[in-house]
C-alpha positions in Angstrom: 0.0 0.0 0.0 1.4 3.4 -1.0 0.2 7.0 -1.0 1.7 9.3 -3.6 1.5 13.0 -3.9 0.6 14.8 -7.2 4.3 15.7 -7.5 5.2 11.9 -7.4 6.6 11.8 -3.9 6.0 8.8 -1.7 4.0 10.0 1.3 3.4 6.5 2.9 4.6 3.0 2.1 3.7 0.1 4.3 6.1 -2.7 5.2 5.0 -5.0 2.4 5.5 -2.2 -0.1 8.9 -1.5 1.2 9.9 -5.2 0.8 8.4 -5.3 -2.7 10.4 -2.2 -3.8 13.6 -3.1 -1.8 13.3 0.0 0.5 14.7 -0.5 4.0 12.2 -0.2 6.9 14.0 2.9 8.3 14.7 4.5 4.9 13.2 8.0 4.6 10.6 8.1 1.7 11.3 11.7 0.8 14.3 10.7 -1.4 12.1 8.6 -3.7 10.2 9.7 -6.8 7.4 7.3 -7.7 8.5 7.4 -11.4 11.8 5.8 -10.5 10.0 2.5 -10.0 8.4 2.6 -13.5 9.9 1.6 -16.8 11.0 4.5 -19.0 8.1 3.8 -21.4 5.5 4.1 -18.6 6.8 7.6 -17.7 5.1 8.8 -20.8 1.3 8.4 -20.3 0.5 7.7 -23.9 2.9 4.7 -23.8 1.8 3.3 -20.5 0.4 -0.2 -20.2 -3.3 -0.7 -20.9 -5.5 0.1 -17.9 -8.8 -1.6 -17.1 -11.8 -0.2 -15.4 -14.8 2.0 -16.0 -14.1 4.6 -13.3 -11.5 7.2 -14.6 -10.3 7.7 -11.1 -9.6 4.0 -10.5 -6.9 2.3 -12.7 -6.2 -1.4 -12.7 -3.2 -2.7 -14.6 -0.4 -5.2 -14.7 3.0 -3.8 -14.9 6.7 -4.3 -14.1 8.0 -2.2 -11.2 11.7 -1.6 -10.8 13.2 -2.1 -7.3 15.8 0.0 -5.7 18.5 -2.6 -6.4 17.7 -2.6 -10.2 15.8 -5.8 -10.3 12.2 -5.9 -11.3 8.9 -7.5 -10.2 5.7 -8.1 -12.1 2.7 -6.8 -10.2 -1.1 -6.4 -10.4 -1.8 -2.9 -9.3 -4.8 -0.7 -8.5 -4.4 3.0 -8.3 -7.1 5.4 -7.1 -7.1 9.2 -7.6 -8.4 11.1 -4.6 -9.7 14.5 -5.6 -10.5 17.8 -4.0 -14.0 19.3 -4.4 -12.7 21.3 -7.4 -11.5 18.2 -9.1 -7.7 18.5 -8.5 -5.8 15.3 -7.6 -4.9 15.6 -3.9 -3.1 12.2 -3.7 -3.1 8.8 -5.3 -3.4 5.6 -3.2 -2.3 2.3 -4.7 -1.9 -1.3 -3.8 0.3 -3.7 -5.8 0.5 -7.5 -5.5 3.6 -9.4 -6.6 2.4 -11.9 -9.3 5.0 -14.5 -8.3 4.2 -14.4 -4.6 0.5 -14.6 -5.4 1.0 -17.6 -7.7 3.2 -19.4 -5.1 0.6 -18.8 -2.4 -2.2 -20.0 -4.6 -0.3 -23.2 -5.5 0.4 -23.9 -1.8 -3.3 -23.4 -1.0 -4.3 -25.8 -3.8 -1.8 -28.4 -2.6 -3.4 -28.4 0.9 -6.9 -28.8 -0.5 -6.1 -32.3 -1.8 
């Protein structure tokens, strides 16, 4: 779970998000720009991955995120724009799930069912 400001600063990142992105538990978030975790192509909105959903303020997509150490992780992500009464984006909240970890957990669960 992450909260991002309109200028792409990380305002909050829970422990699971820190592990996913390779950010130490005590690392200050103010040194990170949310775009540094995206591929170069995704930094240009017209080239970003295809989003799903009917609500323009909620975006669901599958994408590759780049970790601090340079490795990458494939995630399923939902982003929600939180707007002020005049329509400006105040912040963006997001949750991302690691595809591999979700797959492994599902396989373990399926193995226990038999």
